[in-house]
C-alpha positions in Angstrom: 198.8 -189.3 69.5 200.2 -192.7 68.5 197.6 -195.2 69.8 196.4 -198.4 68.3 193.5 -200.8 68.1 194.9 -202.4 71.3 196.1 -199.4 73.3 193.3 -196.9 73.2 190.9 -194.7 75.1 187.3 -195.8 75.6 185.0 -193.3 77.3 188.0 -191.3 78.4 189.7 -194.3 80.1 192.8 -196.0 78.7 192.3 -199.6 77.8 194.4 -202.5 76.7 192.1 -204.2 74.3 188.8 -204.5 76.3 190.5 -204.2 79.7 190.6 -200.8 81.6 194.1 -200.1 82.7 192.8 -198.9 86.1 191.3 -202.4 86.6 194.7 -204.0 86.3 196.4 -201.3 88.5 193.8 -201.8 91.2 195.0 -205.5 91.5 198.7 -205.2 90.9 199.7 -201.6 91.6 202.4 -199.6 89.8 204.8 -199.5 88.2 203.6 -202.3 85.9 204.2 -203.5 82.4 201.1 -204.4 80.4 201.1 -206.2 77.0 198.4 -206.9 74.5 198.8 -210.5 73.2 196.3 -209.7 70.5 198.6 -206.9 69.2 201.7 -209.1 69.4 200.2 -211.8 67.2 198.7 -209.2 64.8 202.1 -207.6 64.4 203.6 -211.1 63.6 200.9 -211.7 61.1 201.4 -208.3 59.5 205.2 -209.0 59.0 204.3 -212.3 57.4 202.0 -210.6 55.0 204.6 -207.8 54.2 207.2 -210.4 53.3 204.9 -213.0 51.9 206.6 -213.1 48.5 209.8 -214.3 50.1 208.1 -216.8 52.4 210.7 -216.1 55.1 211.4 -218.2 58.2 210.5 -215.8 60.9 212.5 -216.1 64.1 211.4 -213.7 66.9 214.3 -211.9 68.5 214.0 -212.8 72.2 216.3 -210.0 73.4 213.4 -207.6 72.7 211.2 -209.2 75.3 211.9 -212.7 76.7 208.8 -213.2 78.8 208.0 -216.9 78.6 204.3 -216.4 78.1 205.1 -214.1 75.1 207.6 -216.6 73.7 205.1 -219.5 74.0 202.4 -217.6 72.2 204.8 -216.7 69.3 206.1 -220.3 69.1 202.5 -221.5 69.0 202.0 -219.0 66.1 204.8 -220.8 64.2 207.6 -218.3 64.9 211.1 -219.6 65.6 213.4 -217.9 68.1 216.5 -215.8 67.6 218.6 -216.2 70.7 221.8 -214.3 71.7 222.7 -216.3 74.8 222.3 -219.8 76.2 219.8 -218.3 78.6 217.6 -217.2 75.7 218.0 -220.7 74.2 216.9 -222.1 77.5 213.8 -219.9 77.6 213.0 -220.7 74.0 213.0 -224.4 74.8 210.9 -223.9 77.9 208.4 -222.0 75.6 208.2 -225.1 73.4 210.4 -224.0 70.5 211.8 -226.9 68.4 215.6 -226.8 68.5 215.8 -226.7 64.8 213.8 -223.4 64.9 216.3 -221.6 67.1 219.1 -219.4 65.7 222.0 -218.8 68.1 223.6 -215.4 67.4 225.9 -213.1 69.4 229.4 -211.7 69.2 230.8 -213.3 72.4 229.5 -216.8 72.8 231.3 -218.6 75.6 232.5 -222.2 75.4 229.8 -223.3 77.8 227.1 -221.6 75.7 228.4 -223.1 72.5 228.4 -226.5 74.2 224.9 -226.0 75.4 223.8 -225.1 71.8 225.4 -228.1 70.3 224.0 -230.5 72.9 220.5 -229.2 72.2 221.0 -229.3 68.5 219.9 -225.7 67.7 219.2 -225.1 64.0 221.7 -222.5 63.3 224.8 -220.8 64.8 225.6 -217.4 63.4 229.4 -217.0 63.6 230.9 -213.6 64.2 234.7 -214.2 64.5 237.3 -216.7 63.3 238.2 -217.9 66.8 234.5 -218.8 67.4 234.4 -220.8 64.1 237.6 -222.7 65.0 236.2 -223.5 68.4 232.8 -224.8 67.1 234.6 -226.9 64.5 236.9 -228.5 67.1 234.2 -229.0 69.7 231.8 -230.7 67.2 234.5 -233.0 66.0 235.7 -233.9 69.5 232.1 -234.8 70.5 231.5 -236.7 67.3 228.6 -234.5 66.4 227.4 -234.2 62.8 228.6 -231.0 61.1 227.1 -227.9 62.7 225.0 -225.7 60.4 226.7 -222.3 60.3 225.9 -218.8 58.9 228.7 -216.3 58.7 227.7 -212.8 59.9 228.9 -210.2 57.5 229.9 -206.7 58.7 229.3 -204.8 55.5 230.9 -201.6 56.8 227.7 -199.7 56.0 226.3 -197.0 58.3 222.6 -197.4 59.3 220.2 -194.4 59.6 219.5 -195.0 63.3 220.9 -194.0 66.7 224.6 -194.8 66.8 224.2 -197.0 69.9 222.0 -199.4 68.0 223.9 -199.4 64.7 225.8 -202.6 64.1 226.9 -202.7 60.5 229.7 -200.1 60.4 233.3 -201.1 60.3 234.0 -199.8 63.8 231.3 -202.0 65.4 232.2 -205.2 67.3 229.7 -207.2 65.2 230.3 -209.6 62.3 233.2 -210.4 60.0 234.7 -208.1 57.3 234.4 -209.1 53.6 238.0 -210.3 53.3 237.7 -212.5 56.3 234.6 -214.2 55.0 236.2 -214.7 51.6 239.2 -216.4 53.3 236.9 -218.7 55.4 234.9 -219.7 52.4 238.0 -220.5 50.4 239.1 -223.0 53.0 235.8 -224.3 54.3 236.6 -227.8 53.1 239.2 -228.0 55.9 236.5 -227.4 58.5 235.0 -230.9 58.9 233.0 -230.1 62.1 230.9 -227.3 60.5 228.7 -226.9 57.4 228.6 -223.3 56.2 225.2 -222.9 54.6 224.2 -219.3 55.2 225.2 -215.7 55.4 223.9 -213.3 58.0 223.7 -209.5 57.7 222.1 -207.1 60.2 223.1 -203.4 60.2 221.1 -202.1 63.1 217.9 -201.7 64.9 215.1 -199.1 64.3 216.2 -198.5 60.7 214.9 -195.3 59.1 215.5 -196.1 55.4 215.7 -199.1 53.2 218.7 -198.2 51.1 221.4 -199.2 53.5 219.8 -202.6 54.2 219.5 -203.2 50.4 223.1 -202.3 49.9 224.2 -204.6 52.8 222.2 -207.5 51.4 223.7 -207.0 48.0 227.2 -207.2 49.5 226.2 -210.5 51.2 224.9 -212.0 48.0 228.0 -211.0 46.1 230.1 -212.9 48.7 228.2 -216.1 48.5 227.5 -216.1 44.7 230.3 -218.5 43.9 229.1 -221.1 46.5 226.0 -222.9 45.3 225.6 -224.6 48.7 225.1 -221.3 50.5 221.6 -220.3 49.7 220.2 -219.1 53.0 220.3 -215.4 53.8 219.5 -214.2 57.3 218.6 -210.5 57.0 218.2 -210.0 60.7 215.6 -207.5 62.0 215.7 -203.8 62.3 212.1 -203.1 61.2 211.2 -199.8 62.7 208.2 -198.7 64.9 207.0 -195.2 65.5 207.6 -194.0 69.0 206.0 -190.6 68.8 203.8 -188.5 66.5 205.6 -187.1 63.5 208.3 -189.8 63.4 208.8 -190.7 59.8 209.7 -194.4 59.2 209.4 -196.7 56.2 206.6 -199.2 56.2 207.6 -202.8 56.7 206.2 -203.4 53.2 208.8 -200.9 51.9 211.6 -203.1 53.2 210.0 -206.2 51.6 209.7 -204.4 48.3 213.3 -203.3 48.4 214.7 -206.7 49.2 212.4 -209.1 47.3 214.1 -208.6 43.9 217.4 -209.4 45.4 216.4 -212.4 47.4 214.2 -214.4 45.0 215.5 -218.0 44.9 217.1 -217.8 48.4 215.8 -219.2 51.6 215.3 -216.2 53.8 215.5 -215.8 57.6 214.0 -212.7 59.2 214.5 -211.9 62.9 212.0 -209.2 64.0 211.9 -208.3 67.7 211.0 -204.6 68.3 208.4 -204.6 65.5 206.6 -207.5 67.0 206.4 -206.4 70.6 207.1 -202.7 71.1 203.7 -201.1 70.5 202.0 -204.0 72.2 203.3 -202.8 75.6 203.0 -199.9 78.0 204.6 -199.0 81.3 202.1 -197.6 83.8 203.3 -195.4 86.6 201.7 -193.3 89.5 202.6 -189.7 90.1 204.0 -189.3 93.6 204.8 -185.6 93.7 204.5 -182.5 91.6 207.4 -180.1 91.9 208.2 -176.7 90.4 211.9 -175.7 90.3 214.1 -173.5 88.2 211.2 -172.7 85.8 210.3 -176.4 85.2 207.4 -178.5 86.4 208.4 -182.0 87.5 206.1 -185.0 87.8 208.0 -187.5 90.1 206.6 -191.0 89.4 207.2 -194.4 90.9 208.7 -195.6 87.6 212.3 -194.9 86.8 215.3 -195.7 84.7 215.4 -199.0 86.6 212.2 -200.0 84.9 212.8 -198.3 81.6 216.4 -197.4 80.8 215.9 -196.5 77.1 215.6 -192.7 77.6 218.8 -192.6 79.8 220.7 -195.1 77.6 220.2 -193.6 74.2 217.9 -190.6 74.5 214.9 -192.6 73.4 211.6 -190.6 73.2 208.4 -192.2 74.3 205.0 -190.7 74.3 203.5 -190.4 77.8 199.8 -190.0 78.3 197.3 -189.9 81.2 195.4 -193.1 81.9 192.3 -190.9 82.4 191.7 -188.3 79.8 191.3 -184.8 81.2 190.0 -181.5 79.8 191.8 -178.2 80.0 195.0 -176.7 78.7 198.2 -178.6 78.6 201.4 -177.8 80.6 205.0 -178.9 79.9 206.3 -181.5 82.4 209.6 -183.3 83.0 208.5 -186.9 83.8 211.1 -188.2 86.2 211.7 -191.2 88.6 213.0 -191.5 92.1 216.4 -193.0 91.2 219.4 -191.0 92.4 220.7 -190.1 88.9 220.1 -186.9 86.9 219.5 -189.1 83.9 216.5 -190.7 85.5 214.1 -189.0 83.2 211.3 -190.8 81.3 210.3 -187.8 79.2 211.3 -184.3 78.6 208.8 -181.5 77.9 205.8 -183.8 78.0 202.7 -181.8 77.5 199.8 -183.0 79.8 196.7 -181.5 81.4 197.4 -180.2 84.9 198.4 -183.4 86.8 198.2 -184.2 90.5 199.7 -186.8 92.8 198.0 -190.1 92.6 197.2 -189.9 88.9 198.3 -192.6 86.5 200.5 -192.1 83.5 201.2 -194.6 80.6 204.5 -194.7 78.8 203.7 -196.0 75.3 205.6 -198.4 73.1 207.6 -200.0 75.9 207.0 -203.6 75.0 210.5 -204.0 73.6 213.7 -203.3 75.5 211.7 -202.3 78.6 211.3 -205.0 81.2 214.0 -207.1 79.6 216.5 -204.4 80.4 215.1 -203.5 83.8 217.5 -203.6 86.8 217.5 -203.5 90.6 219.5 -200.3 90.8 218.9 -198.5 94.0 217.6 -201.9 95.3 214.3 -201.3 93.5 212.2 -204.4 92.9 211.4 -205.1 89.3 207.8 -204.6 88.3 205.2 -207.3 87.3 204.3 -208.1 83.7 200.6 -208.4 82.9 199.4 -209.9 79.6 195.9 -209.2 78.2 195.1 -212.4 76.5 194.2 -212.8 72.8 190.4 -212.6 73.5 191.0 -209.1 74.7 188.9 -209.6 77.9 191.0 -211.7 80.3 194.4 -210.9 81.7 197.1 -212.7 83.6 200.1 -211.9 85.7 202.9 -213.4 83.6 205.6 -212.3 86.0 205.0 -211.2 89.6 206.5 -208.1 91.2 209.7 -208.9 92.9 210.0 -208.6 96.7 212.8 -207.4 99.0 213.4 -211.0 99.8 214.1 -211.7 96.1 216.8 -209.0 96.1 218.9 -210.8 98.7 217.9 -214.4 98.0 221.1 -215.3 96.1 223.3 -213.8 98.9 221.9 -215.9 101.7 
């Protein structure tokens, strides 16, 4: 069972650090996301140690979990922010990030978003198409801004060993620029007076299951910039994997560092972890509403759904699901489902649990990343609260309250 120092059983009761999950549920109800801030910061520190020989600039990828309390804690721990929208830049600034410590990435930045980034003097803009580069160049000159610091995102046309929905480095993906386009841009960069091309960015996907493809992609990027002495920053993105279930074989973060360090010595390196910082620090807690047997299957119908956690429906993600209170006795196979009117509203297939009754609590593990941040109001369901157990492990706070029905219609009134 994939538990951790922060998410663990104590005397048969699931805890987040020193806080019993039942204590939190008694105050805020279910469904609820609960995060360990201690685990978040420990993960950040572990990534720093793994890549210490490269001394990278670490920018947390806000798309994984953009809760402002989490962002603030990471900024206070000297992390920058990787933002993929002006909204994420806004959150980063609210969390206290220095503009120079923000990287603005994303394949479809709008003119308004680019203007916002320029006005707030973000540290880097990662460019993903020629039209975007032309627009940034012209806008910077028209506003009499100093040249904008740019990294060109390479699409290395390399397949990543991950789910196809989260692979971004193959030629058919919408992300990045092909080799020949980058060569053309670099050959005429002197004509672009509004930008300063100082970096190369390469990211082939999330939840990477081997180091070889990343190593190959980075080498391609280095070969491209080799003739240009001014380009000595390499943004290697994120992609560091986490284990979602027992038996999942993934490389250690140290393995990625060992594979890349010989290539990147002498370069300034930017690393953009998201999932690896926050995923295993979070759980989604649900209550069982009904137990149903049908067509040879046992269903546990819970008050959590694909509206709260879309990953299983979106790309067949597997999460371990465990009881909040340990029980004795033999285990039975269950389909863990929600109340949303979609057949795909399944949180877990063939989950083996002790005999479970209505009213019991279940915890969906490793949901700190791409959980709440992707939640929706489908079926007019209110989004759940987010609770953070503080770094001391003993106190907790509601970092985002549960929505109300009034919230659902507030913008329509």
